[in-house]
C-alpha positions in Angstrom: -114.1 8.1 86.8 -112.3 4.8 85.9 -115.0 2.8 87.8 -117.8 4.8 86.2 -116.3 4.2 82.8 -116.0 0.5 83.4 -119.5 0.2 84.8 -121.1 2.2 81.9 -119.2 0.2 79.2 -120.1 -3.1 80.9 -123.8 -2.2 81.0 -123.9 0.1 78.0 -127.0 -1.4 76.4 -129.0 -0.9 79.6 -127.6 2.7 79.9 -128.6 3.5 76.3 -132.0 2.0 76.9 -132.5 4.1 80.0 -131.6 7.3 78.1 -133.8 6.3 75.2 -136.8 6.0 77.6 -136.0 9.4 79.2 -135.8 11.1 75.8 -138.9 9.4 74.5 -140.8 10.5 77.6 -139.5 14.1 77.1 -140.5 14.0 73.4 -144.0 12.9 74.5 -144.6 15.9 76.7 -142.8 18.5 74.5 -145.8 19.2 72.2 -147.5 20.8 75.2 -144.6 23.2 75.8 -145.7 26.0 73.4 -149.1 26.2 75.1 -147.4 26.5 78.5 -145.0 29.3 77.7 -145.4 32.4 79.9 -144.0 35.9 79.7 -141.1 36.6 82.0 -142.0 37.8 85.5 -140.0 41.0 85.9 -141.4 41.7 89.3 -138.8 42.2 92.0 -139.6 40.3 95.2 -139.7 42.4 98.4 -139.7 45.6 96.3 -142.0 48.5 97.0 -144.0 47.9 93.7 -144.6 44.2 94.6 -145.7 45.1 98.1 -147.9 47.9 96.8 -149.6 45.5 94.3 -150.3 43.0 97.1 -151.7 45.7 99.4 -153.9 47.2 96.7 -155.2 43.7 95.7 -156.1 43.1 99.4 -157.7 46.5 100.2 -159.1 47.3 96.8 -160.0 43.8 95.4 -161.8 45.3 92.4 -158.7 47.1 91.2 -156.7 44.0 91.8 -153.0 43.5 91.6 -152.8 44.1 87.8 -154.4 46.6 85.6 -154.9 46.4 81.8 -156.6 48.7 79.3 -159.3 48.0 76.7 -158.3 50.2 73.7 -161.2 50.7 71.3 -161.0 52.2 67.8 -163.1 52.5 64.7 -162.2 53.5 61.1 -165.6 55.2 60.6 -167.5 55.8 63.8 -166.6 58.5 66.3 -166.5 57.4 70.0 -169.8 59.2 70.8 -171.7 57.4 68.1 -174.6 55.4 69.6 -173.4 52.2 67.9 -169.9 52.7 69.2 -171.1 53.4 72.7 -173.3 50.3 72.6 -170.2 48.2 71.6 -168.0 49.6 74.3 -170.7 49.0 76.9 -171.3 45.4 75.7 -167.6 44.6 75.8 -167.3 46.2 79.3 -170.2 44.2 80.6 -168.8 41.0 79.1 -165.5 41.6 80.9 -167.2 42.4 84.2 -168.9 39.0 84.1 -165.6 37.2 84.2 -164.6 35.9 87.6 -161.2 37.5 87.4 -162.2 41.0 86.4 -163.0 43.4 89.2 -163.5 47.1 88.3 -164.2 48.2 84.8 -163.6 52.0 84.7 -164.0 54.2 81.6 -161.1 56.5 81.2 -162.1 60.2 80.9 -161.3 61.7 77.5 -158.3 64.0 77.1 -157.6 66.9 74.8 -155.0 64.8 72.9 -157.3 61.8 72.4 -158.4 60.8 68.8 -162.1 61.2 68.4 -162.5 57.6 67.3 -160.7 56.1 70.3 -162.0 55.1 73.7 -160.4 53.4 76.7 -161.7 51.3 79.7 -159.4 50.2 82.5 -159.9 46.7 83.9 -158.7 45.5 87.3 -157.5 41.8 87.1 -157.7 39.9 90.3 -156.1 36.7 91.6 -152.5 35.5 91.9 -149.9 36.6 89.3 -149.9 33.2 87.4 -153.7 33.1 87.4 -154.1 36.6 86.2 -151.6 36.1 83.4 -153.4 32.9 82.2 -156.8 34.6 81.9 -155.5 37.6 79.8 -155.5 35.7 76.4 -159.1 34.6 77.3 -160.2 38.1 78.1 -158.5 39.5 74.9 -160.3 36.9 72.7 -163.6 37.5 74.4 -163.4 41.3 74.0 -162.6 41.0 70.3 -165.5 38.6 69.8 -168.1 40.8 71.5 -166.8 44.0 69.8 -167.1 42.3 66.4 -170.5 40.8 67.0 -172.1 44.1 68.4 -170.7 46.4 65.7 -170.5 44.2 62.6 -166.8 44.8 62.6 -167.0 48.6 62.7 -165.4 48.7 66.2 -162.3 46.8 67.3 -160.6 46.5 70.6 -157.2 45.4 72.0 -156.2 44.4 75.5 -153.1 46.4 76.4 -150.8 46.3 79.4 -147.4 45.2 80.7 -148.3 41.5 80.9 -149.9 41.4 77.4 -146.9 43.1 75.9 -144.5 40.6 77.6 -146.7 37.7 76.5 -146.6 38.8 72.9 -142.8 39.3 73.0 -142.5 35.8 74.5 -144.5 34.4 71.6 -142.3 36.2 69.1 -139.3 34.8 70.9 -140.5 31.2 70.4 -141.1 31.8 66.7 -137.7 33.4 66.2 -136.0 30.5 67.9 -137.7 28.0 65.6 -136.5 30.0 62.6 -132.9 30.3 64.0 -132.8 26.5 64.7 -133.7 25.9 61.0 -130.5 27.5 60.0 -128.3 26.7 63.0 -128.6 23.0 63.2 -127.5 22.1 59.7 -124.7 24.7 59.8 -123.5 23.2 63.1 -123.6 19.7 61.8 -121.6 20.7 58.7 -118.9 22.4 60.8 -118.7 19.4 63.1 -118.4 17.0 60.2 -115.6 19.1 58.7 -113.8 19.5 62.0 -114.0 15.8 63.1 -113.5 14.4 59.6 -116.6 12.4 59.3 -120.4 12.7 59.3 -120.7 9.8 61.8 -118.5 11.5 64.5 -120.5 14.7 64.0 -123.8 12.8 64.4 -122.7 11.2 67.7 -121.6 14.6 69.1 -124.9 16.3 68.1 -126.8 13.3 69.4 -125.3 13.9 72.9 -126.0 17.6 72.8 -129.5 17.1 71.5 -130.3 14.5 74.2 -129.3 16.9 76.9 -131.4 19.7 75.4 -134.5 17.5 74.9 -134.3 16.0 78.3 -133.9 19.4 79.9 -136.9 20.8 78.0 -138.9 17.8 79.1 -138.1 18.4 82.7 -139.0 22.1 82.2 -142.3 21.1 80.7 -143.2 18.8 83.6 -142.2 21.3 86.3 -144.3 24.0 84.5 -147.6 22.1 84.5 -149.0 24.2 87.3 -147.3 27.6 86.7 -146.2 27.6 83.1 -142.8 27.8 81.6 -140.8 31.0 81.2 -140.2 31.5 77.4 -136.6 32.8 78.0 -135.8 29.7 80.1 -136.2 27.7 76.9 -133.6 29.9 75.2 -131.1 29.4 78.1 -131.6 25.6 78.1 -131.0 25.5 74.3 -127.9 27.7 74.5 -126.3 26.2 77.6 -127.2 22.6 76.6 -125.8 23.1 73.1 -122.6 24.9 74.3 -121.6 22.5 77.2 -123.0 19.4 75.5 -120.9 20.0 72.4 -117.8 20.8 74.6 -118.1 17.6 76.6 -119.1 15.3 73.7 -116.2 16.6 71.7 -113.7 16.0 74.5 -114.9 12.5 75.1 -114.9 11.6 71.4 -111.4 12.9 70.7 -110.0 11.1 73.8 -111.7 7.9 72.6 -110.3 8.3 69.1 -106.9 8.9 70.4 -107.0 5.7 72.5 -108.3 3.8 69.4 -105.4 5.1 67.4 -103.1 3.7 70.0 -104.5 0.2 69.3 -107.1 -0.2 72.2 -110.4 -2.0 71.4 -113.5 0.2 71.4 -114.7 -0.9 74.9 -111.3 -0.3 76.5 -110.9 3.0 74.6 -114.3 4.2 75.9 -113.3 3.3 79.5 -110.1 5.2 79.3 -111.7 8.2 77.7 -114.1 8.3 80.7 -111.3 7.8 83.2 -109.3 10.7 81.7 -111.7 13.1 80.1 -114.5 12.3 82.6 -112.8 14.3 85.4 -112.4 17.3 83.1 -116.1 17.0 82.2 -117.2 17.0 85.9 -115.0 19.9 86.7 -116.2 22.0 83.8 -119.8 21.1 84.5 -119.4 22.1 88.1 -117.9 25.4 87.0 -120.9 26.2 84.8 -123.3 25.4 87.7 -121.2 27.5 90.0 -121.5 30.6 87.8 -125.3 30.1 87.4 -125.8 29.9 91.1 -124.9 33.5 91.5 -128.2 34.5 89.9 -130.2 32.8 92.6 -129.2 35.6 95.0 -131.2 38.2 93.2 -134.7 39.2 94.2 -135.8 38.9 90.5 -137.9 35.8 90.0 -137.0 35.9 86.3 -133.3 35.7 87.0 -133.8 32.8 89.4 -135.8 31.0 86.7 -133.0 31.4 84.2 -130.4 30.3 86.7 -132.3 27.1 87.4 -132.6 26.5 83.6 -128.8 26.9 83.2 -128.1 24.5 86.1 -130.6 22.0 84.6 -129.0 22.1 81.2 -125.4 21.9 82.4 -126.2 19.1 84.9 -128.0 17.1 82.2 -125.2 17.6 79.7 -122.6 16.5 82.3 -124.5 13.4 83.2 -125.1 12.4 79.6 -121.4 12.9 78.8 -120.4 10.6 81.7 -122.9 7.8 80.9 -124.5 8.0 77.5 -121.4 9.1 75.6 -119.1 6.2 76.7 -121.9 3.8 76.0 -122.3 5.2 72.5 -118.6 5.2 71.8 -118.2 1.6 72.9 -121.2 0.4 71.0 -121.1 2.6 67.9 -117.3 2.9 67.4 -117.7 2.1 63.7 -120.1 5.1 63.3 -117.2 7.4 64.0 -115.6 6.6 60.7 -118.9 6.6 58.7 -119.0 9.0 55.7 -115.5 10.4 56.1 -114.6 13.7 54.6 -112.4 13.3 51.4 -109.3 14.5 53.1 -109.8 12.2 56.1 -110.1 8.9 54.3 -107.6 6.2 55.1 -104.4 6.5 53.1 -105.1 10.1 51.9 -103.0 11.9 54.5 -99.4 12.3 53.7 -97.6 13.9 56.7 -95.0 16.4 55.6 -91.5 16.3 56.9 -90.7 18.9 59.6 -92.9 20.9 62.0 -96.3 22.0 60.9 -97.5 25.6 60.8 -99.3 25.1 64.1 -96.1 23.8 65.8 -94.1 26.6 64.4 -96.5 29.2 65.7 -96.8 27.6 69.2 -93.1 27.4 69.3 -92.8 31.1 68.6 -95.4 31.8 71.2 -93.5 29.9 73.9 -90.3 31.6 72.9 -91.8 35.1 73.1 -94.6 34.8 75.7 -94.2 38.4 77.0 -94.9 39.9 73.5 -97.9 37.7 72.9 -99.4 38.3 76.4 -98.9 42.1 76.1 -100.5 42.2 72.6 -103.5 40.1 73.8 -104.1 42.2 76.8 -103.9 45.4 74.8 -106.3 44.0 72.2 -108.8 43.1 74.9 -108.5 46.4 76.7 -109.0 48.3 73.4 -112.2 46.2 72.7 -113.4 46.8 76.3 -112.9 50.6 76.2 -116.4 51.4 74.7 -118.1 49.6 77.6 -117.9 52.9 79.6 -120.5 54.3 77.2 -122.9 51.4 77.4 -126.4 52.5 78.4 -129.0 50.1 79.8 -132.8 50.6 79.6 -135.8 48.3 79.5 -137.7 48.9 76.3 -140.6 47.3 74.6 -139.7 45.9 71.2 -142.2 47.9 69.2 -140.9 46.6 65.9 -142.0 43.1 66.9 -145.4 44.3 68.2 -146.2 46.6 65.2 -148.0 44.0 63.1 -150.2 42.7 66.0 -153.5 43.9 67.4 -151.8 44.5 70.7 -149.1 46.6 69.0 -151.8 48.7 67.3 -153.6 49.3 70.6 -150.3 50.2 72.3 -149.5 52.7 69.5 -153.0 54.3 69.8 -152.5 54.8 73.6 -149.1 56.3 73.1 -150.4 58.6 70.3 -153.3 59.7 72.5 -150.9 60.2 75.4 -152.8 57.8 77.6 -150.0 55.3 78.0 -149.8 54.0 81.6 -151.1 54.0 85.1 -149.3 54.5 88.4 -150.9 53.7 91.8 -149.6 55.3 95.0 -150.7 53.3 98.1 -150.8 55.3 101.3 -151.5 53.2 104.4 -153.2 55.1 107.2 -151.0 55.9 110.2 -152.1 54.2 113.3 -155.2 55.8 115.0 -155.5 58.3 112.1 -158.0 58.8 109.3 -157.5 59.2 105.6 -154.3 60.6 104.3 -154.4 64.2 103.1 -153.6 64.0 99.4 -155.0 67.3 98.1 -151.6 69.0 97.8 -150.1 66.0 96.0 -153.0 65.6 93.5 -153.0 69.3 92.8 -149.3 69.3 92.1 -149.6 66.3 89.8 -152.5 67.9 87.8 -150.1 70.6 86.9 -147.5 68.2 85.6 -147.6 67.9 81.7 -146.6 64.2 82.0 -149.9 63.4 83.8 -153.4 63.3 82.2 -155.4 62.1 85.2 -155.1 62.2 89.0 -157.6 61.0 91.5 -157.6 59.7 95.1 -159.9 57.1 96.7 -160.1 55.7 100.2 -161.3 52.4 101.6 -162.5 54.2 104.7 -160.4 52.1 107.0 -156.7 51.5 106.3 -155.6 52.7 102.8 -155.7 55.8 100.6 -155.0 55.2 96.9 -153.9 57.8 94.4 -154.3 56.9 90.7 -152.0 58.7 88.3 -152.6 58.5 84.6 -149.3 58.9 82.7 -149.0 60.3 79.2 -145.7 58.4 78.4 -145.1 54.7 78.2 -143.5 53.0 81.2 -140.3 52.1 79.3 -139.4 55.7 78.4 -137.0 58.1 79.9 -139.9 60.4 80.7 -141.6 57.8 82.8 -138.4 57.1 84.7 -138.0 60.8 85.3 -141.6 61.0 86.6 -140.9 58.1 89.0 -137.8 59.8 90.4 -139.7 63.1 90.7 -142.5 61.4 92.5 -140.3 59.4 94.9 -137.6 61.9 95.6 -139.5 65.3 95.5 -143.3 65.2 95.6 -143.9 62.5 98.2 -141.3 63.8 100.8 -142.4 67.4 100.3 -146.2 67.1 100.0 -147.1 64.2 102.3 -146.9 64.2 106.1 -143.5 63.3 107.5 -143.1 59.6 108.1 -146.0 58.6 105.9 -145.5 55.1 104.4 -145.6 55.2 100.6 -145.8 52.2 98.2 -145.9 52.7 94.5 -147.3 50.2 92.0 -147.9 50.1 88.2 -145.8 49.3 85.1 -143.5 52.3 85.4 -142.9 51.5 89.1 -142.1 47.8 88.3 -139.6 48.9 85.6 -138.1 51.4 88.0 -137.6 48.7 90.8 -136.3 46.2 88.3 -133.6 48.6 87.0 -132.7 49.5 90.5 -132.4 45.9 91.6 -130.2 45.0 88.7 -127.9 48.0 89.4 -127.7 46.9 93.1 -127.2 43.2 92.5 -124.9 43.0 89.5 -121.9 43.6 91.6 -122.9 41.0 94.2 -123.6 38.4 91.5 -120.2 39.1 89.9 -118.5 38.7 93.3 -120.3 35.4 94.0 -119.4 34.1 90.6 -115.7 35.0 91.0 -115.6 33.6 94.5 -117.2 30.4 93.5 -114.9 30.1 90.5 -111.9 30.8 92.7 -112.8 28.1 95.2 -113.6 25.5 92.6 -110.4 26.0 90.5 -108.3 26.3 93.7 -109.5 22.9 94.9 -109.0 21.4 91.5 -105.6 22.7 90.6 -104.2 23.3 94.1 -103.0 26.7 93.2 -103.7 30.3 94.1 -102.3 31.8 90.9 -104.3 29.7 88.4 -107.8 30.8 89.8 -106.8 34.5 90.0 -105.5 34.4 86.4 -108.6 32.6 85.2 -110.9 35.2 86.8 -108.9 38.1 85.5 -108.9 36.8 81.9 -112.7 36.0 82.0 -113.5 39.5 83.3 -111.4 41.0 80.6 -113.0 38.9 77.9 -116.5 39.8 79.2 -115.7 43.5 79.3 -114.3 43.3 75.7 -117.5 41.6 74.5 -119.7 44.3 76.1 -117.5 46.9 74.7 -118.2 45.6 71.2 -121.9 45.4 72.1 -121.8 49.1 73.1 -120.6 49.9 69.5 -123.0 47.5 67.8 -126.2 48.1 69.9 -127.6 50.9 67.5 -127.1 48.6 64.5 -128.8 45.7 66.4 -132.0 47.8 66.8 -131.7 49.9 69.9 -129.0 52.1 71.4 -129.7 50.9 74.9 -129.2 47.4 76.2 -131.8 45.5 78.2 -130.7 45.9 81.9 -131.2 42.1 82.4 -128.8 41.3 79.6 -125.6 41.8 81.6 -126.7 39.4 84.3 -127.8 36.8 81.7 -124.8 37.0 79.5 -122.3 37.3 82.3 -123.5 33.9 83.6 -123.5 32.3 80.1 -120.1 33.7 79.1 -118.4 33.0 82.5 -119.7 29.4 82.4 -118.5 28.7 78.9 -115.1 30.4 79.5 -114.6 28.2 82.6 -115.2 25.2 80.3 -112.4 26.2 78.1 -110.1 27.1 81.0 -110.6 23.7 82.6 -109.9 21.9 79.3 -106.6 23.8 78.8 -105.2 24.0 82.3 -106.2 20.5 83.2 -104.0 19.1 80.4 -101.2 21.5 81.2 -101.3 20.5 84.9 -101.4 16.8 84.1 -98.2 17.0 82.0 -96.4 19.4 84.3 -97.0 17.4 87.4 -95.8 14.2 85.7 -92.7 15.6 84.0 -91.9 19.0 85.6 -91.2 20.8 82.3 -93.4 23.9 82.2 -92.7 24.8 78.5 -93.4 21.2 77.4 -96.6 21.2 79.6 -98.0 24.3 78.0 -97.2 23.0 74.5 -98.8 19.7 75.4 -101.9 21.4 76.7 -102.2 23.6 73.5 -101.9 20.6 71.3 -104.4 18.5 73.1 -107.1 21.1 73.6 -106.8 23.3 70.5 -109.2 21.1 68.4 -112.0 20.6 71.0 -111.9 24.2 72.1 -111.8 25.7 68.6 -114.4 23.3 67.2 -116.8 23.7 70.1 -116.5 27.5 69.9 -116.9 27.5 66.2 -120.1 25.4 66.4 -121.5 27.6 69.1 -120.7 30.7 67.1 -122.4 29.3 64.0 -125.5 28.5 66.1 -125.6 31.9 67.7 -125.4 33.7 64.4 -129.0 32.5 63.9 -130.1 34.9 66.7 -128.7 37.9 64.7 -131.4 37.4 62.1 -134.3 37.3 64.5 -136.8 40.1 65.0 -136.3 40.5 68.8 -133.7 43.2 69.7 -132.9 41.4 72.9 -132.2 38.1 71.2 -129.9 39.9 68.7 -128.0 41.6 71.6 -127.6 38.3 73.5 -126.5 36.4 70.4 -124.0 39.1 69.5 -122.4 39.5 72.9 -122.1 35.8 73.6 -120.8 35.1 70.1 -118.1 37.8 70.4 -117.2 36.6 73.9 -116.8 33.0 72.7 -114.7 34.1 69.7 -112.4 36.2 71.9 -112.2 33.5 74.6 -111.4 30.7 72.2 -108.8 32.6 70.2 -107.2 35.5 72.0 -107.5 34.1 75.5 -107.2 30.3 75.3 -104.8 30.2 72.4 -102.6 33.2 73.2 -103.0 34.9 76.5 -103.5 31.8 78.8 -100.6 29.8 77.5 -98.3 32.9 77.3 -99.1 33.6 81.0 -98.6 30.0 82.0 -95.2 30.0 80.2 -94.2 33.3 81.8 -95.1 32.2 85.4 -93.5 28.8 85.2 -93.5 27.1 88.6 -95.3 30.1 90.1 -98.5 28.9 88.4 -98.7 26.2 91.2 -97.8 28.4 94.1 -99.5 27.8 97.5 -99.0 29.8 100.7 -96.8 28.0 103.2 -98.6 25.3 105.2 -101.8 25.4 103.1 -100.7 22.4 101.1 -100.6 20.4 104.3 -104.1 21.5 105.2 -105.4 20.1 102.0 -105.8 16.4 102.2 -102.8 14.0 102.0 -104.3 12.7 98.9 -102.5 15.3 97.0 -99.3 13.9 96.0 -101.0 14.4 92.7 -101.5 18.1 93.3 -97.9 18.8 94.4 -95.5 20.4 92.0 -92.4 18.3 91.1 -90.1 20.0 93.6 -92.5 19.1 96.4 -93.2 15.6 95.1 -89.6 14.7 94.2 -89.3 12.4 97.2 -92.5 10.5 96.3 -92.3 7.1 94.7 -92.6 7.2 90.9 -95.7 5.0 91.1 -97.5 7.6 93.1 -97.1 10.3 90.5 -99.9 11.0 88.1 -99.4 9.6 84.6 -100.3 11.4 81.3 
């Protein structure tokens, strides 16, 4: 870190020029980002629904791997009116002419159907990305043809799982723009107040903004062929802002402390990098480690978000180690620009005696058991409601209500023609078509089903189409999926018959099952990665275990509060993907704060051997960066609470609560109290393990172990 700091400061103008070029290039490509945003891909790789879609697309190419519905309506004309029928026929013909549309099948009328409504199912062919890109084109073409052939008397909407997810992604982008309008000025004001000047706040925000802009530019370039997941933009903004502010604040405060000691700007920037740079690297590695756990899932959406988090954290770390020292050395005067009234030179009058902060920390260190017990009880109390947390994937109908798509979806659900499930039955070897009469007869009796029919390709595959009356995100649809898989198929089909089920409800079912199966694995991987990293950094077994336990307790408390607040935020159930997303975000940010605090405690303890003084030193040196970074992140996240998307409100709430609890109850109370209670045991290593770790670690040994080492070999504060 010392060599990096010296190199960056020496060539600071070249470093700043390089970053300026990268940011300018990113800004040049960012205008194309809104056009490239794609809905999240909630398909589970290697799931039965994904395999069924591929098989159906191969054996029944006209039906394709995705099915959507044309939902027609008119305010004046009944569906059997000649003009209405001419319009539906014209729209259907126009759709059939498109290269990516296979079958166009009119849906038989049901007894619940409104007399002015009609439906046609379209099979969309091609790869997933290709099919998604043509859906807006098909929607616009259908509306145009309907309007031209009926003089506006008949309208149509293209409805399906992918169109719904696309509309929600568009709403997410608009909500984020609106949240940024509030969040950025509020964060800047809080930074100016906390750092004492507008100039210091501007440099910190510049670093975080650079990391975000460059990460979004990389996302845009990598998405030229396949598009950019809309939620990945949210992750980049959240992680980039959170860790970028953390690292920039740490570097800035270290630099100002060295300047106050009389060092010139260049030397102060070098030393800030030499000392705080190691903490930045460790914290950035911790964030990346937590994100890597999501790569183990079979959900493409989760892997995309993991890569977005890794990109944002890596960019923020690199910018903090290179751009920030260059800015501090070159723009040192800016740090004092536009000071707050109470921070102007000569205005501060230090009072005699200990400050309120010193009195409180002194009381904490004298009574660590009481504080630790109170903190644990508070977190357990907050976590208790998590046992009642319910997860379910749901379409945000409040967001869709004012759109053509939302109106079409509402018509389908009112008419109880809400979804389509496809059961693929491969023919057994040397056998003919699969006997499906018993299955279809049983399904026709089910009140949740409005249509059942079987078709066969005559060679290898029999396909059963099931029209469902309920939307794929409802409890009734989930119950039908379970009934189909666990009862009807085993009971009514020949023993050993392979069965693959596709369709929106099947996709939702497989997604929920995958999350339930993988959340434990992801958590274990995150905890193991965190343990290994912190063990190698702090050369202790106790510190990693304590950090993991505190993080888990904090996450549980945040989700407990979400369980209570979910109905107020718009829906009593939580999106099943949200625990995986927020677990990664919260664990990463918590490890940032953990590394900040414990690294300073370890530095002081290994240099002086006084545990109580080391804990006090760590609290004094990290209270401001942790509190200020957490405060700015909380202010930024409050913007999500005012958005229209229920999922965004839930994410904003749970991360905000977790950050508040972590920065106050955990880092300012529980962590130092436990460090004080454990004393030398904080740095315990099993016998012989210290010798296995490299001889480099005179620095890592506790004073009792290093007492024989020369004074010059011991780490300095």
